[in-house]
C-alpha positions in Angstrom: -92.0 70.8 29.4 -92.1 74.2 31.2 -89.3 76.3 32.6 -89.9 79.2 34.9 -88.0 82.3 33.6 -87.0 84.8 36.3 -87.2 87.9 34.2 -89.6 90.5 33.0 -92.1 90.5 30.2 -90.9 87.9 27.6 -93.4 87.0 24.9 -93.3 84.0 22.7 -95.4 80.9 22.2 -95.7 80.7 25.9 -98.0 81.6 28.8 -97.0 84.7 30.8 -98.4 85.5 34.2 -99.2 89.1 34.9 -101.2 91.1 37.4 -102.8 94.5 37.3 -105.9 96.4 38.4 -109.1 95.6 36.5 -109.7 99.2 35.4 -111.0 99.7 31.8 -112.4 103.2 32.0 -116.0 104.0 31.0 -114.5 106.8 28.8 -112.6 104.2 26.7 -115.6 101.9 26.6 -118.0 104.5 25.4 -115.6 106.0 22.9 -114.3 102.8 21.3 -116.8 99.9 21.8 -118.4 98.9 18.5 -121.2 97.1 20.4 -122.0 97.5 24.1 -124.6 95.8 26.3 -125.0 97.0 29.8 -128.3 95.2 30.5 -129.9 98.2 32.1 -132.5 99.0 29.4 -134.9 96.2 28.3 -137.7 96.8 25.9 -140.1 93.8 25.5 -137.9 91.0 24.3 -134.9 93.2 23.3 -131.5 93.9 24.9 -130.3 97.3 23.8 -127.0 98.1 22.2 -125.9 101.2 24.1 -122.7 101.8 22.1 -122.1 105.1 20.2 -121.6 103.3 16.9 -124.6 103.2 14.6 -126.6 101.3 13.7 -127.5 99.8 17.0 -127.2 96.0 17.1 -130.0 95.1 19.5 -130.5 91.5 20.6 -133.7 89.5 20.7 -134.5 87.2 23.6 -135.7 83.9 22.2 -137.8 82.7 25.2 -137.9 85.4 27.9 -140.9 84.3 29.8 -139.9 80.7 30.4 -136.1 80.7 30.5 -134.7 84.1 31.4 -134.8 86.3 34.4 -134.0 90.0 33.9 -132.2 91.3 37.1 -131.3 94.8 38.0 -128.1 95.8 36.1 -127.7 92.3 34.8 -129.1 89.5 32.6 -129.7 86.2 34.5 -129.9 83.0 32.5 -131.7 80.0 33.9 -130.0 76.7 33.3 -132.2 75.9 30.3 -131.9 76.0 26.5 -132.1 79.6 25.2 -130.4 82.1 23.1 -130.2 85.9 22.9 -129.2 86.9 19.3 -129.1 89.7 16.8 -132.0 89.3 14.3 -129.8 90.8 11.6 -126.2 90.0 10.8 -123.6 91.7 13.0 -122.3 93.7 10.1 -120.9 96.6 12.0 -118.7 94.3 14.1 -117.6 92.2 11.1 -116.7 95.1 8.9 -115.0 97.2 11.6 -112.8 94.3 12.8 -111.9 93.3 9.3 -110.8 96.9 8.7 -108.7 97.2 11.8 -107.4 93.6 11.9 -107.7 93.7 15.7 -110.3 93.0 18.3 -111.0 93.1 22.1 -113.8 91.4 24.0 -114.8 92.6 27.5 -117.3 90.6 29.5 -118.4 90.8 33.1 -119.6 87.3 34.2 -121.2 85.6 37.2 -121.3 81.9 36.6 -124.3 79.7 37.6 -124.2 77.1 40.4 -122.7 74.4 38.1 -120.5 74.3 35.1 -121.5 70.8 34.0 -122.6 70.2 30.5 -126.2 69.0 30.2 -126.2 69.6 26.5 -123.9 66.7 25.6 -120.6 66.2 23.9 -121.5 66.9 20.3 -120.2 66.2 17.8 -118.1 63.0 18.1 -118.1 63.0 21.9 -115.6 65.9 22.0 -116.0 67.9 25.2 -117.5 71.3 24.3 -117.6 74.6 26.1 -120.8 76.3 26.9 -121.2 79.5 24.9 -121.2 82.8 26.7 -120.6 85.0 23.7 -120.4 84.0 20.0 -120.4 85.5 16.6 -121.7 82.6 14.5 -124.1 81.0 12.0 -124.3 77.8 13.9 -122.6 75.1 15.9 -119.9 74.6 13.3 -119.8 78.1 11.9 -118.4 80.4 14.6 -116.2 83.4 13.8 -115.4 83.9 17.5 -116.5 82.2 20.7 -116.1 82.9 24.4 -117.0 79.8 26.3 -116.9 78.1 29.7 -115.2 74.7 29.3 -115.9 71.6 31.4 -114.2 68.3 30.8 -115.9 66.2 33.4 -113.2 66.3 35.9 -113.9 69.7 37.4 -111.0 71.3 35.5 -112.9 74.4 34.5 -111.7 77.0 32.2 -112.7 80.0 30.1 -111.7 79.8 26.5 -111.7 82.3 23.6 -111.3 81.1 20.0 -111.1 83.3 16.8 -111.5 81.9 13.3 -108.9 83.5 11.1 -107.9 82.8 7.5 -105.0 80.6 8.5 -107.3 78.0 10.1 -110.4 76.7 8.4 -112.0 74.6 11.1 -114.4 76.2 13.6 -114.9 73.1 15.8 -114.3 73.9 19.4 -112.6 71.0 21.3 -109.5 69.3 20.0 -109.2 71.9 17.1 -110.1 75.0 18.9 -110.9 77.9 16.6 -107.3 78.5 15.4 -105.9 77.3 18.8 -108.0 79.1 21.4 -106.6 80.8 24.4 -107.8 79.4 27.7 -107.4 80.4 31.4 -105.6 78.0 33.6 -107.4 75.4 35.6 -109.1 76.6 38.7 -108.9 80.3 37.8 -112.6 80.7 37.0 -115.1 81.2 39.8 -117.9 78.6 39.9 -119.8 79.0 43.2 -120.7 75.3 43.6 -117.0 74.3 43.2 -115.5 76.9 45.5 -113.9 75.3 48.6 -112.9 78.7 49.9 -115.6 81.2 49.0 -114.5 83.9 46.6 -114.8 87.5 47.8 -116.5 88.4 44.6 -118.5 86.0 42.4 -118.4 88.3 39.4 -115.4 88.0 37.2 -114.2 90.5 34.5 -112.7 88.9 31.4 -110.8 90.7 28.6 -109.5 89.1 25.4 -107.4 91.0 22.9 -106.0 90.1 19.5 -103.5 92.5 18.0 -102.0 93.1 14.6 -98.8 91.6 16.0 -100.6 88.2 16.3 -100.5 88.4 20.0 -103.6 87.0 21.7 -104.1 87.8 25.4 -106.7 86.6 27.8 -107.2 88.3 31.2 -109.6 87.4 34.1 -110.0 88.8 37.5 -109.0 86.8 40.6 -111.2 85.8 43.5 -110.8 89.2 45.1 -112.3 90.8 42.1 -109.7 93.5 41.8 -106.7 92.0 40.1 -106.3 90.6 36.5 -104.6 87.3 36.0 -103.6 86.6 32.4 -102.4 84.0 30.1 -100.8 85.4 27.0 -100.1 83.3 23.9 -98.8 83.8 20.4 -99.3 80.2 19.5 -101.6 79.4 16.6 -102.4 82.9 15.5 -100.4 82.8 12.3 -102.3 83.7 9.2 -102.0 83.3 5.5 -102.8 87.0 5.2 -101.4 88.9 8.2 -103.1 92.0 7.0 -106.5 90.5 7.6 -107.0 87.8 10.2 -110.8 87.9 9.7 -111.2 87.7 5.9 -113.2 84.4 6.1 -115.6 85.6 8.8 -119.2 84.9 7.6 -120.8 88.1 6.4 -124.2 86.9 7.8 -123.0 85.8 11.2 -125.1 86.8 14.2 -124.0 88.0 17.6 -125.3 85.6 20.3 -125.3 85.5 24.1 -125.7 82.3 26.2 -125.6 79.8 23.3 -124.6 79.2 19.6 -126.9 80.7 17.0 -129.3 78.5 15.1 -132.2 79.8 13.0 -134.3 76.6 13.5 -136.0 77.4 16.8 -137.1 73.7 17.1 -133.6 73.0 18.2 -134.8 74.2 21.6 -135.8 70.7 22.4 -136.6 69.6 25.9 -134.1 68.7 28.5 -132.8 65.1 28.1 -133.8 62.8 31.0 -130.3 61.2 31.1 -126.9 62.5 31.8 -125.1 63.3 28.6 -121.6 63.1 30.0 -118.9 60.6 28.8 -120.3 57.5 27.0 -123.9 58.7 27.5 -123.3 61.3 24.8 -124.6 58.9 22.2 -128.0 58.5 23.9 -131.2 59.9 22.5 -131.5 63.6 23.2 -127.9 64.1 23.8 -127.0 65.0 20.2 -128.4 68.6 20.5 -126.3 71.4 19.2 -127.4 73.5 22.1 -124.4 74.9 24.1 -126.5 77.0 26.5 -124.9 78.6 29.5 -126.3 79.4 32.9 -125.2 82.4 34.8 -125.5 86.2 34.8 -124.0 88.8 32.5 -123.4 92.4 33.7 -121.6 93.8 30.7 -120.5 92.8 27.2 -118.4 95.2 25.1 -116.9 94.4 21.7 -114.0 96.6 20.3 -112.4 96.4 16.9 -109.0 97.3 18.2 -106.7 95.7 20.7 -106.9 97.7 23.9 -103.4 98.7 25.2 -102.2 97.2 28.4 -102.5 100.5 30.3 -106.2 100.7 29.2 -106.9 97.3 30.6 -104.8 97.4 33.8 -105.1 101.0 34.6 -102.5 102.3 37.1 -100.9 98.9 37.5 -100.1 98.4 33.8 -96.4 99.1 34.5 -95.8 97.1 37.6 -92.9 94.7 37.3 -93.8 91.1 36.4 -91.7 88.1 37.0 -91.5 84.3 36.5 -93.2 83.6 33.1 -93.1 80.0 32.1 -91.3 79.0 28.9 -92.0 76.0 26.7 -88.8 74.0 26.4 -87.9 72.5 23.0 -86.1 69.2 23.8 -84.2 69.4 20.5 -82.8 72.8 21.5 -79.1 73.2 20.6 -76.7 75.1 22.8 -73.8 76.8 21.1 -70.8 78.8 22.5 -72.3 81.9 20.9 -75.6 81.3 22.7 -73.8 80.9 26.0 -72.1 84.2 25.3 -75.4 85.8 24.6 -76.7 84.5 27.9 -73.6 85.9 29.7 -74.1 89.4 28.2 -77.9 89.3 29.0 -77.3 88.4 32.6 -74.6 91.0 33.1 -76.7 93.8 31.6 -80.1 92.8 33.2 -78.8 91.7 36.6 -81.0 88.6 36.5 -80.3 84.9 35.7 -82.1 83.6 32.6 -82.2 80.0 31.2 -80.5 79.3 28.0 -83.9 78.6 26.4 -85.0 82.2 26.7 -86.0 83.1 23.1 -84.4 86.6 23.6 -81.0 84.9 23.6 -81.6 83.4 20.2 -82.2 86.9 18.8 -79.0 88.1 20.5 -77.1 85.0 19.1 -78.0 85.9 15.5 -76.5 89.4 15.9 -73.4 88.0 17.6 -72.9 85.7 14.7 -72.9 88.8 12.5 -70.3 90.4 14.8 -72.9 93.0 15.9 -72.1 92.8 19.6 -73.6 96.2 20.4 -76.8 95.2 18.6 -77.0 92.1 20.7 -76.4 94.1 23.9 -79.1 96.5 22.8 -81.6 93.7 23.0 -80.6 93.1 26.6 -80.7 96.8 27.5 -84.2 97.0 26.1 -85.3 94.7 28.9 -87.1 96.3 31.9 -84.7 94.6 34.4 -81.7 96.5 32.8 -83.3 99.8 34.2 -85.0 98.4 37.3 -81.9 96.5 38.5 -78.6 97.4 36.8 -79.0 101.1 36.1 -80.8 101.6 39.4 -77.9 100.0 41.3 -75.4 102.1 39.3 -77.2 105.3 40.2 -78.0 104.3 43.8 -74.3 104.0 44.7 -73.7 107.6 43.7 -76.8 108.9 45.4 -75.8 108.4 49.1 -72.9 109.1 51.4 -72.4 105.4 52.2 -72.2 104.5 48.4 -74.6 101.6 48.9 -77.3 100.2 46.6 -79.4 99.5 49.7 -81.1 102.9 49.6 -84.7 103.7 48.7 -85.6 105.0 45.2 -85.2 108.7 45.1 -85.1 111.6 42.6 -81.4 111.3 42.0 -81.6 107.6 41.1 -84.8 108.0 39.1 -83.3 110.8 37.0 -80.3 108.7 36.1 -82.6 105.8 35.1 -84.7 108.1 33.0 -81.7 109.7 31.3 -80.2 106.4 30.4 -83.5 105.2 29.0 -83.9 108.4 26.9 -80.2 108.3 25.9 -79.7 111.8 27.2 -76.1 113.0 27.3 -74.6 112.2 30.7 -73.1 115.7 30.8 -76.7 117.0 31.0 -77.1 115.1 34.3 -74.9 117.8 35.9 -76.1 120.9 34.2 -79.7 120.7 33.0 -83.0 121.7 34.5 -84.4 118.2 34.8 -85.7 115.6 37.2 -87.6 112.4 36.5 -90.9 111.6 38.3 -93.5 108.9 38.0 -96.2 109.6 35.3 -99.4 109.6 37.3 -101.3 108.3 34.3 -99.3 105.2 34.5 -98.5 104.9 38.2 -101.0 105.7 40.9 -98.7 107.1 43.5 -98.7 110.1 45.9 -97.6 113.0 43.7 -98.2 116.3 45.5 -95.4 118.6 44.6 -94.8 119.8 48.1 -95.7 117.0 50.5 -94.7 114.0 48.4 -91.8 115.2 46.3 -90.1 118.4 47.8 -90.6 117.7 51.5 -90.5 113.9 51.5 -89.6 110.9 49.5 -93.2 109.6 49.4 -93.5 109.7 45.7 -90.4 107.7 44.9 -91.0 105.3 47.9 -94.5 104.5 46.4 -92.9 103.8 43.0 -90.5 101.5 44.8 -93.0 99.6 47.0 -95.5 99.4 44.2 -92.9 97.7 42.1 -93.6 99.8 39.1 -91.5 99.3 36.0 -89.3 102.4 36.1 -88.4 102.0 32.4 -92.1 102.7 31.6 -93.4 105.1 34.2 -90.7 107.7 34.5 -91.2 111.0 32.8 -88.9 114.0 32.6 -89.9 117.3 34.1 -88.3 120.5 35.4 -87.1 120.9 39.0 -89.1 122.7 41.6 -88.4 124.1 45.1 -90.5 125.3 47.9 -90.7 129.1 48.3 -92.5 129.1 51.7 -96.0 129.0 50.1 -95.9 126.6 47.2 -93.8 124.8 44.6 -92.0 127.1 42.1 -89.5 126.5 39.4 -85.9 126.0 40.8 -84.0 129.2 39.9 -80.6 127.5 40.0 -81.1 124.0 38.6 -78.2 121.7 37.9 -79.5 118.2 37.3 -78.4 115.7 39.9 -76.5 118.3 41.9 -79.7 120.1 42.8 -81.9 117.0 43.5 -83.4 116.6 46.9 -81.5 113.3 47.5 -78.1 114.9 46.7 -78.8 117.8 49.0 -80.1 115.5 51.8 -76.9 113.5 51.7 -74.4 116.4 51.4 -75.9 119.8 52.1 -77.4 119.0 55.5 -75.5 120.9 58.2 -71.8 121.3 57.3 -70.5 124.2 55.2 -71.0 122.9 51.6 -67.5 121.4 51.4 -69.0 117.9 51.3 -70.9 118.9 48.2 -67.6 119.6 46.5 -65.9 116.5 47.9 -68.6 114.1 46.8 -69.0 115.6 43.4 -65.3 114.8 42.8 -65.8 111.3 44.4 -68.9 110.3 42.5 -68.5 111.9 39.1 -64.7 112.0 38.8 -63.9 108.9 40.9 -61.4 111.0 42.7 -61.2 111.3 46.5 -60.5 114.8 47.6 -57.2 113.9 49.2 -56.0 112.9 45.7 -56.9 116.4 44.4 -55.2 118.1 47.3 -52.5 120.6 46.4 -50.4 122.1 49.2 -49.0 124.7 46.8 -52.4 126.1 46.0 -53.4 129.6 47.2 -55.1 130.1 50.5 -56.9 133.3 49.7 -60.1 131.3 48.9 -60.2 129.5 52.3 -63.0 130.4 54.6 -62.8 132.2 57.9 -63.8 129.1 59.8 -60.5 127.4 59.1 -57.8 128.0 61.6 -54.5 129.1 60.0 -52.6 128.1 63.2 -53.9 124.7 64.2 -52.2 123.8 67.5 -50.4 127.1 67.2 -48.5 126.0 64.1 -48.8 127.7 60.7 -46.6 125.1 59.2 -49.2 122.4 60.1 -51.8 124.4 58.3 -49.7 124.8 55.1 -48.6 121.1 55.1 -52.0 119.5 55.9 -55.1 121.8 55.8 -54.4 124.1 52.9 -53.9 121.3 50.4 -57.6 120.2 50.5 -59.2 123.5 51.4 -57.7 125.4 48.5 -59.7 123.1 46.3 -62.9 122.7 48.3 -63.2 126.3 49.4 -62.5 127.6 45.9 -65.5 125.6 44.6 -68.0 125.7 47.4 -69.5 129.1 46.6 -71.1 127.2 43.6 -73.5 125.8 46.3 -73.9 129.1 48.2 -77.6 129.5 47.5 -78.9 126.0 48.5 -79.0 124.0 51.7 -81.0 121.2 53.1 -83.2 121.6 56.2 -86.7 120.9 57.4 -86.6 117.8 55.1 -86.3 119.8 51.9 -83.8 121.6 49.6 -84.0 125.3 50.4 -83.0 128.0 47.8 -82.2 131.5 49.0 -83.3 133.1 45.7 -87.0 132.2 46.2 -87.4 131.5 50.0 -87.7 134.2 52.6 -84.6 134.7 54.8 -84.2 134.5 58.5 -81.5 135.7 60.8 -80.4 132.6 62.6 -79.8 128.9 62.1 -82.3 128.2 64.9 -85.1 130.0 62.9 -84.2 127.9 59.8 -84.3 124.7 61.9 -87.9 125.6 62.9 -88.8 125.9 59.2 -89.4 129.7 59.2 -87.2 130.3 56.2 -83.6 129.9 55.1 -80.7 131.4 57.2 -78.8 133.8 55.0 -75.5 135.6 55.6 -75.5 139.1 57.1 -72.3 140.1 55.3 -72.6 143.1 53.0 -73.6 142.0 49.5 -74.2 138.4 50.6 -78.0 138.4 50.9 -78.4 135.3 48.8 -75.6 133.4 50.4 -76.6 130.7 53.0 -75.5 131.8 56.5 -73.4 128.7 57.2 -70.8 129.6 54.6 -69.7 132.6 56.6 -70.2 131.3 60.1 -67.4 131.0 62.7 -65.8 134.2 61.4 -63.9 134.7 64.6 -61.7 131.7 63.9 -59.7 133.6 61.3 -61.4 137.0 60.5 -59.1 137.6 57.5 -60.3 134.6 55.7 -62.5 134.5 52.6 -66.0 135.9 52.9 -68.4 134.3 50.4 -70.6 137.0 49.0 -71.9 135.3 45.8 -72.0 132.0 43.9 -68.8 132.9 42.0 -66.2 130.1 42.3 -62.5 129.6 41.5 -60.9 126.5 40.1 -57.6 125.8 41.9 -57.4 122.2 40.6 -55.4 123.2 37.6 -51.9 123.0 38.9 -49.3 120.2 39.2 -50.7 116.7 38.7 -54.3 118.0 38.6 -53.5 119.6 35.3 -53.0 116.3 33.5 -55.7 114.5 35.6 -58.6 116.8 34.7 -57.3 118.8 31.8 -59.4 121.8 32.6 -59.1 125.0 30.8 -61.8 126.9 32.7 -60.4 128.6 35.9 -63.5 130.2 37.3 -67.3 130.2 37.0 -70.6 131.2 38.6 -73.3 128.9 40.1 -73.9 125.2 40.5 -74.8 124.6 36.9 -71.5 126.1 35.7 -69.7 124.0 38.2 -71.5 120.9 36.9 -70.5 121.8 33.4 -66.8 122.0 34.5 -67.1 118.6 36.1 -68.7 117.1 33.0 -65.9 118.6 30.8 -63.1 117.0 32.7 -61.2 114.2 31.0 -61.8 112.2 34.2 -65.6 112.3 33.9 -66.0 109.8 31.0 -63.3 107.6 32.5 -65.1 107.6 35.9 -68.4 106.7 34.2 -66.6 103.8 32.4 -65.1 102.6 35.7 -68.5 102.7 37.4 -70.3 100.9 34.6 -67.5 98.2 34.6 -68.2 97.6 38.3 -71.9 97.5 37.7 -71.9 94.9 35.0 -68.7 93.0 35.6 -69.2 92.9 39.4 -65.7 94.0 40.3 -63.4 97.0 39.9 -61.3 97.0 36.7 -57.8 95.7 37.1 -54.8 97.8 36.1 -54.3 95.5 33.2 -57.7 96.5 31.9 -56.9 100.2 31.8 -56.8 100.1 28.0 -60.5 99.0 27.9 -61.5 101.8 30.2 -59.6 104.4 28.2 -61.0 103.1 24.9 -64.6 102.9 26.1 -64.3 106.4 27.8 -63.0 108.0 24.7 -65.7 106.5 22.4 -68.3 107.4 25.0 -67.2 111.1 25.1 -66.6 111.5 21.4 -68.6 109.4 18.9 -71.4 108.5 21.3 -72.3 111.9 22.8 -71.9 110.7 26.4 -74.6 108.0 25.9 -74.6 105.9 29.1 -76.7 103.1 27.6 -74.0 102.6 24.9 -71.3 102.6 27.6 -73.1 99.7 29.4 -73.4 97.8 26.1 -69.7 98.4 25.2 -68.3 97.2 28.5 -70.7 94.3 29.0 -69.7 92.8 25.7 -65.9 93.2 26.2 -63.8 90.1 26.6 -62.4 91.5 29.9 -65.9 91.6 31.4 -67.2 88.3 30.0 -64.1 86.5 30.9 -64.3 87.5 34.6 -66.2 85.7 37.4 
């Protein structure tokens, strides 16, 4: 029985569907192939081995004149009995694979007009696949086989079997070379059976067997550009896990288009009767021939398991869903297993059936009272990053605080930092941003056009459905200086990302930058920080001290918020957002007016004495109250240290300089770890914490900030495994 599992990348004794570009590079092939046949260079009756590994294992063509056509860049087999074989044992393949305990087969195939077996069902009427590639001594002495299987009902498949030392039989059929891996029915292209003609008739096939006893078989689809795969672990157990291939025959030959047999008289004539079904017992149908008809364009044999990124190329890290799980009808459901399922679903953001084998691993740790260890299994899943952490970060990245926002540099940086277990304090201070690794994700990556002046890079990661837990890489922040991309002279993590600036530094006077820093990282609306006893000497000239002609109104309403925001806003005095990018006055040429900045000619800077690096909008509207504060540098003052703010934030620092110093102040507030705990609780428990759960938030925040070095991944694990979270709906 099968169950479709709506999650990402679970391996077991199951089939897992996956797609990716068929893109093994020629560099990998020429560097690592132990034997390589490109069918471009024929000499007499010989197919040349063009690999770089000596000695060359050239292949002899048994009957080239009668039964074989040599086509440009390919080897075309007629539908007749033949074999192409190494005249000496394939020693270099046998020894290299025994030494590495791994292998990969890469074959480019074009099938003939029919897949039907004319060579009979031998022995014992067991349906047999035609042999495309084999390492063998004969029909019952194969070390590995790639075949095309036909069972008489047009259910056609490719199969790959490998004889290892845990399985003695080499018969291909019911006992399939240590349980061979096969493609699903109807996935191989056979021209005569195609009801909707395929775009490409050639298919690329890759088989890997790794030291971890994972066997994988990949074949391109009917468009010829995408790999479909079946992956299985079943049957590849071994009595000696350090050497799967110890019982391979030392004198086995490499063969194309048939099994190997030294007695050339076995090339008997074509039988005059059909050898299908019950006819297999008729005279002439007992032949050991397993000849195949079609065309080969490339055969490469590697003695290592190629990595997924080497096979799939740029799509190796795209998100994969809906693998099918085998269901054990004797499966026992325990309360601990249900708890594991609950933890998994809260951390990954996806539903999973109780039969998911990952849950059994989590259950074992829960029974040992290792709840964090169990949660760590769930946080190792790709969906934890691609769904749960992404939503957690997305809410903080935009003014509407919604998860319905495109992927951006702010969100990607949080995901990367959680994955790398970077201190959350660094998110507000360090020179870092996460981008897609172009060796793993083929997305637009021009520094200026795709990252600094647009969201193209992150949008492509999003629409391409790349696994962000695999493709993101940390780098330093850059800004545009009017000519090119240069290092950001004033980096401060999330506070100097393009997304944060686009949400809060566009227009306005940088007060929103302060307001939302408090809101997102301290979970404190600015009106709760307001202090009407605070000094007004930091408040800008654009704020009227006599609104409606009343100074009392200013002192009772306006001053309370502005004494906080205006004290801090010089931290952001050197950056703004315009012309679709973050502008920095330190590196970008200055212009005299806002209009010139709007046209993209440069950044408008203040004309006040000593304020040449201050953005112009901080000192605009000076006629409103000329005696107000003139911002001349990025030095700021902390006025949130009086009254109730003293106990809320517990700050000791009263002033600072620049946005990174401001970020450091925020991260050192006692409210910062508490806010992160509250946000994590909402992400995994799907609600705000109740007042009765305040002890959990305090405990988790304290541990997060002390023993765990502000590790956000741990904070997710801690809260998701709490009784408060698991007991809620």
